[in-house]
C-alpha positions as CSV (number, residue, x, y, z in Angstrom):
1,M,-40.4,73.3,-36.7
2,A,-39.3,76.1,-39.0
3,D,-35.6,77.1,-38.8
4,G,-36.4,80.6,-37.5
5,R,-38.6,79.2,-34.7
6,Q,-35.9,76.7,-33.7
7,T,-33.2,79.4,-33.7
8,A,-35.3,81.6,-31.4
9,L,-35.9,78.7,-29.1
10,D,-32.2,77.6,-29.0
11,A,-31.1,81.2,-28.3
12,A,-33.6,81.7,-25.5
13,P,-32.3,81.5,-21.9
14,Q,-33.3,78.4,-19.9
15,P,-36.7,79.3,-18.3
16,V,-37.4,78.5,-14.7
17,L,-41.2,78.3,-15.1
18,S,-42.9,76.7,-18.0
19,I,-46.6,77.7,-18.4
20,L,-48.4,74.8,-20.1
21,V,-51.4,76.0,-22.1
22,L,-53.8,73.4,-23.6
23,T,-56.2,74.9,-26.2
24,Y,-58.9,73.8,-28.6
25,R,-61.0,76.1,-30.7
26,Q,-60.3,79.1,-28.4
27,A,-59.3,81.7,-31.0
28,R,-61.0,84.6,-29.3
29,F,-59.6,83.8,-25.8
30,L,-56.0,82.6,-26.6
31,E,-54.4,86.0,-27.1
32,P,-55.6,87.5,-23.8
33,C,-54.6,84.3,-22.1
34,I,-51.0,84.4,-23.4
35,E,-50.5,88.1,-23.0
36,S,-51.8,87.9,-19.4
37,A,-49.4,85.1,-18.7
38,L,-46.5,87.2,-20.0
39,S,-47.6,90.2,-17.8
40,A,-46.1,88.3,-14.8
41,R,-44.0,90.2,-12.2
42,L,-40.5,88.7,-12.5
43,D,-37.0,89.6,-11.7
44,R,-36.0,88.4,-15.2
45,P,-38.7,88.2,-18.0
46,D,-36.8,85.2,-19.4
47,D,-37.6,83.2,-16.3
48,I,-40.8,82.0,-17.9
49,E,-41.8,80.4,-21.2
50,V,-45.3,79.7,-22.5
51,V,-45.8,76.4,-24.4
52,I,-49.2,76.1,-26.2
53,L,-50.5,72.8,-27.4
54,D,-53.4,73.1,-29.8
55,D,-55.4,69.8,-29.9
56,G,-56.4,70.0,-33.5
57,S,-58.3,73.4,-33.7
58,D,-59.9,74.0,-37.1
59,D,-61.0,77.6,-36.4
60,G,-58.8,80.7,-36.1
61,T,-56.8,79.3,-33.1
62,P,-53.8,78.2,-35.2
63,K,-53.5,81.7,-36.7
64,V,-53.5,83.3,-33.3
65,G,-51.0,80.8,-31.9
66,R,-48.5,81.3,-34.7
67,M,-49.0,85.1,-34.4
68,L,-48.2,84.9,-30.6
69,E,-45.1,82.8,-31.3
70,T,-43.9,85.4,-33.8
71,R,-44.6,88.3,-31.5
72,H,-42.7,86.7,-28.6
73,P,-39.8,84.7,-30.1
74,G,-38.2,82.4,-27.6
75,R,-40.8,83.0,-25.0
76,V,-43.9,81.5,-26.6
77,R,-43.9,78.2,-28.4
78,Y,-47.0,77.0,-30.4
79,V,-47.5,73.4,-31.4
80,W,-50.5,72.0,-33.3
81,Q,-51.5,68.3,-33.4
82,E,-54.3,66.2,-34.7
83,N,-57.3,66.1,-32.2
84,T,-57.1,63.6,-29.4
85,G,-59.6,65.0,-26.9
86,H,-57.5,63.4,-24.2
87,I,-56.5,66.0,-21.6
88,P,-54.1,63.8,-19.6
89,R,-52.2,62.7,-22.6
90,N,-52.0,66.3,-23.9
91,F,-50.6,67.7,-20.7
92,N,-48.0,65.0,-20.6
93,R,-47.0,66.1,-24.1
94,L,-46.9,69.7,-23.0
95,A,-44.6,68.7,-20.1
96,A,-42.3,66.9,-22.6
97,L,-42.1,70.0,-24.7
98,A,-41.3,72.3,-21.7
99,R,-37.8,73.3,-20.5
100,G,-38.5,74.8,-17.1
101,E,-37.8,73.5,-13.6
102,F,-41.4,74.2,-12.6
103,L,-44.6,73.5,-14.6
104,L,-47.8,75.6,-14.4
105,L,-51.0,74.0,-15.6
106,F,-53.3,76.2,-17.6
107,A,-56.1,76.4,-20.2
108,G,-56.2,78.6,-23.3
109,D,-59.7,80.1,-22.5
110,D,-58.7,81.4,-19.1
111,A,-56.4,84.3,-18.0
112,F,-54.0,85.5,-15.3
113,P,-54.6,88.7,-13.3
114,P,-52.5,91.6,-14.7
115,G,-49.0,91.5,-13.2
116,W,-49.5,88.3,-11.4
117,P,-46.7,87.4,-8.9
118,A,-44.9,84.6,-10.8
119,G,-41.6,85.6,-9.3
120,G,-42.8,85.2,-5.7
121,R,-44.4,81.8,-6.5
122,I,-41.2,80.6,-8.1
123,A,-39.0,81.9,-5.3
124,R,-41.1,80.1,-2.7
125,M,-40.7,76.8,-4.4
126,A,-37.0,77.4,-5.0
127,D,-36.5,78.2,-1.3
128,D,-38.2,74.9,-0.1
129,P,-36.9,71.9,-2.0
130,A,-39.6,69.7,-0.4
131,L,-42.4,71.9,-1.7
132,A,-43.6,69.9,-4.8
133,L,-47.0,71.5,-5.5
134,T,-48.5,74.9,-4.9
135,L,-52.2,75.6,-5.4
136,V,-54.0,78.9,-5.8
137,D,-57.6,80.2,-6.0
138,G,-59.2,82.1,-8.9
139,D,-62.2,84.2,-9.8
140,V,-64.9,83.2,-12.3
141,I,-65.5,85.6,-15.2
142,E,-68.0,85.8,-18.0
143,A,-66.9,85.2,-21.6
144,S,-66.6,89.0,-22.0
145,G,-64.2,89.2,-19.0
146,T,-66.8,90.6,-16.7
147,P,-66.4,89.4,-13.1
148,T,-69.1,87.2,-11.6
149,G,-68.1,87.6,-8.0
150,V,-67.7,83.9,-7.6
151,R,-64.5,82.1,-6.6
152,R,-63.4,79.0,-8.6
153,Q,-62.2,77.1,-5.5
154,S,-64.6,76.9,-2.6
155,E,-63.7,78.7,0.7
156,R,-63.9,75.2,2.4
157,T,-61.4,73.7,0.0
158,M,-58.9,76.6,0.3
159,D,-59.2,76.6,4.1
160,L,-58.7,72.8,4.2
161,L,-55.6,73.0,2.0
162,R,-54.1,75.7,4.2
163,R,-54.5,74.0,7.5
164,E,-54.2,70.3,6.8
165,T,-51.2,68.2,6.0
166,S,-50.8,66.6,2.6
167,A,-51.4,63.2,4.2
168,T,-54.6,64.3,5.8
169,V,-55.9,65.9,2.5
170,L,-55.2,62.6,0.8
171,H,-56.5,60.2,3.5
172,D,-59.5,62.1,4.9
173,H,-60.7,63.8,1.7
174,L,-59.5,62.9,-1.8
175,E,-59.6,59.1,-1.2
176,R,-62.8,59.1,0.9
177,R,-65.1,62.0,-0.2
178,P,-65.3,64.6,-2.9
179,L,-63.1,67.6,-2.8
180,D,-63.6,70.3,-5.5
181,L,-59.9,70.8,-6.1
182,F,-59.0,72.5,-9.3
183,L,-55.5,72.4,-10.7
184,Q,-55.8,75.5,-12.8
185,A,-52.6,77.6,-12.3
186,A,-51.1,75.0,-10.0
187,I,-47.3,74.9,-10.1
188,V,-45.7,71.4,-10.0
189,R,-42.0,70.8,-9.5
190,R,-40.7,69.2,-12.7
191,S,-38.7,66.5,-10.9
192,F,-41.8,65.5,-8.9
193,F,-44.0,65.5,-12.0
194,D,-41.6,63.1,-13.7
195,R,-41.3,61.0,-10.5
196,I,-45.0,60.2,-10.5
197,G,-45.1,59.7,-14.2
198,G,-47.2,62.8,-15.0
199,Y,-50.8,62.3,-15.7
200,D,-52.3,58.8,-15.8
201,E,-53.1,58.4,-19.5
202,A,-55.2,55.3,-18.8
203,L,-57.9,57.7,-17.4
204,A,-59.7,60.4,-19.2
205,A,-60.4,62.4,-16.1
206,D,-58.0,65.3,-15.6
207,D,-58.2,67.4,-12.4
208,S,-59.7,64.9,-10.0
209,A,-57.5,62.0,-11.1
210,M,-54.4,64.1,-11.2
211,A,-55.0,65.7,-7.8
212,L,-55.3,62.3,-6.3
213,R,-52.1,61.1,-8.1
214,L,-50.2,64.2,-7.0
215,F,-51.2,63.8,-3.3
216,R,-50.5,60.1,-3.4
217,G,-47.0,60.8,-4.6
218,L,-46.1,63.4,-2.0
219,G,-45.6,61.2,1.1
220,P,-43.4,58.6,-0.6
221,A,-41.3,61.4,-2.1
222,G,-40.9,63.2,1.3
223,M,-42.6,66.3,-0.1
224,H,-45.6,68.4,0.6
225,H,-48.1,70.9,-1.0
226,G,-48.6,74.6,-0.3
227,V,-51.2,77.3,-1.0
228,D,-50.3,80.6,-2.6
229,D,-52.6,83.4,-1.3
230,G,-54.1,86.0,-3.5
231,L,-55.9,85.8,-6.9
232,G,-54.1,83.3,-9.2
233,F,-56.3,83.1,-12.3
234,F,-59.5,83.9,-14.0
235,Y,-61.8,81.0,-15.0
236,R,-63.8,82.0,-18.0
237,K,-67.4,80.8,-18.3
238,H,-68.5,80.3,-21.9
239,D,-70.6,78.0,-24.1
240,G,-67.6,75.8,-24.9
241,N,-66.7,74.9,-21.3
242,L,-66.1,71.1,-21.1
243,H,-68.1,70.8,-17.8
244,R,-71.3,71.6,-19.8
245,D,-71.1,68.2,-21.5
246,H,-72.7,66.2,-18.7
247,L,-72.6,62.8,-20.3
248,R,-68.9,63.2,-20.9
249,G,-68.4,64.3,-17.3
250,L,-70.4,61.3,-16.1
251,R,-68.3,58.8,-18.1
252,R,-65.0,60.3,-16.7
253,K,-66.2,60.3,-13.1
254,V,-67.5,56.8,-13.1
255,E,-64.3,55.5,-14.8
256,F,-62.2,57.4,-12.2
257,Y,-64.2,56.3,-9.1
258,A,-64.4,52.6,-10.3
259,R,-60.6,52.4,-10.7
260,E,-59.2,54.7,-8.0
261,I,-61.7,54.9,-5.2
262,D,-62.3,52.1,-2.7
263,P,-65.9,50.8,-3.2
264,A,-66.5,51.3,0.5
265,H,-66.4,55.0,-0.2
266,H,-68.4,55.2,-3.5
267,R,-71.5,56.4,-1.8
268,N,-69.7,59.5,-0.6
269,F,-69.2,60.4,-4.3
270,F,-72.8,59.9,-5.4
271,K,-73.6,63.6,-5.1
272,K,-71.0,64.4,-7.8
273,L,-72.5,61.8,-10.1
274,L,-76.1,63.0,-9.4
275,W,-75.0,66.5,-10.5
276,N,-74.3,65.2,-14.0
277,L,-77.1,62.6,-14.1
278,S,-79.9,65.1,-13.2
279,R,-78.7,67.4,-16.0
280,L,-79.0,64.7,-18.7
281,S,-82.1,64.6,-20.9
282,W,-84.8,62.0,-20.0
283,Q,-83.8,60.0,-23.1
284,Q,-80.2,59.9,-22.0
285,L,-81.1,59.1,-18.4
286,A,-83.1,56.1,-19.5
287,S,-80.6,54.9,-22.1
288,P,-78.9,51.5,-22.0
289,E,-75.6,53.3,-22.3
290,V,-76.0,55.2,-19.0
291,R,-77.5,52.2,-17.2
292,S,-74.6,50.0,-18.3
293,L,-72.0,52.7,-17.5
294,L,-73.2,52.9,-13.9
295,A,-73.8,49.2,-13.4
296,D,-70.4,48.2,-14.8
297,G,-68.5,50.8,-12.9
298,L,-70.3,50.9,-9.6
299,G,-72.5,47.8,-9.4
300,R,-76.2,47.2,-10.2
301,G,-77.5,48.3,-6.8
302,P,-75.8,51.6,-6.7
303,A,-76.7,52.2,-10.4
304,R,-80.4,51.7,-9.6
305,R,-80.3,54.0,-6.6
306,L,-78.5,56.7,-8.6
307,L,-81.0,56.6,-11.5
308,W,-83.9,56.7,-9.1
309,R,-82.5,59.7,-7.2
310,A,-81.6,61.5,-10.4
311,S,-85.2,61.0,-11.8
312,L,-86.6,62.4,-8.5
313,R,-84.4,65.5,-8.9
314,K,-85.5,66.1,-12.4
315,I,-89.2,65.7,-11.5
316,R,-88.8,68.2,-8.5
317,H,-86.9,70.6,-10.7
318,R,-89.6,70.5,-13.4
319,A,-92.3,71.0,-10.8
């Protein structure tokens, strides 16, 4: 780090909340992301810092990141690294770079609503030492920023999170059936994040694996989750969204289910796998790679059933 950047960091007050922003080739979205983060309503502006980890961008992202760091000395920190493509490992590195008591998980292509209530979210966690995790809903927007009218979290998920205990969310849902739970803009107490060891770097899956890891850690720690009402973030749809890579998504889900979910409950997760499988090309669907992936992770019988059902879906869709 250059001397001027280190001096600004050393002189900055200790932040309460660290916003962890992972980015890769997001030059056109990074500035609105960071400026929206800094628009937060706070008693003291210095209560938050933004830490950006660039996973090896070779477009204009580094230029934007360095510009933002210069524009907001002591409040924005930009770090570039060689590409890993490993989201859990990268978020753990972001956490190691951060200085705040609370960590907020974010992506460089998304944004916060103008004047989002960071102060209220921080105060709620500070007032309840047993509150380790707060989750929030968001709106989906187009690449241009135009609203789509779609919520990122489902109404069912948000209602369940509000009314159920952390133990019930874990036992009845995360461990036994799919729950579309996104960690975007979630705030995690730093001491709890460290207690569970952060993200599991042995898995490539991010939100699903980390949500299960977080909820598994709450009970033993004597802690619980909470839900912050209101709009917490904007999820931006664009051509570079990772969920559009269906083979990548399939690999991560199978790896996660094979290692973390009891085989007795695997069938409950087939719908999630079928979503990716039915969007593969016919060539990919029939490939030895996909057959081996499913058979090795879930067993030959489930693999055959999944491939058959995915083929039927593709035929029906084409018809």
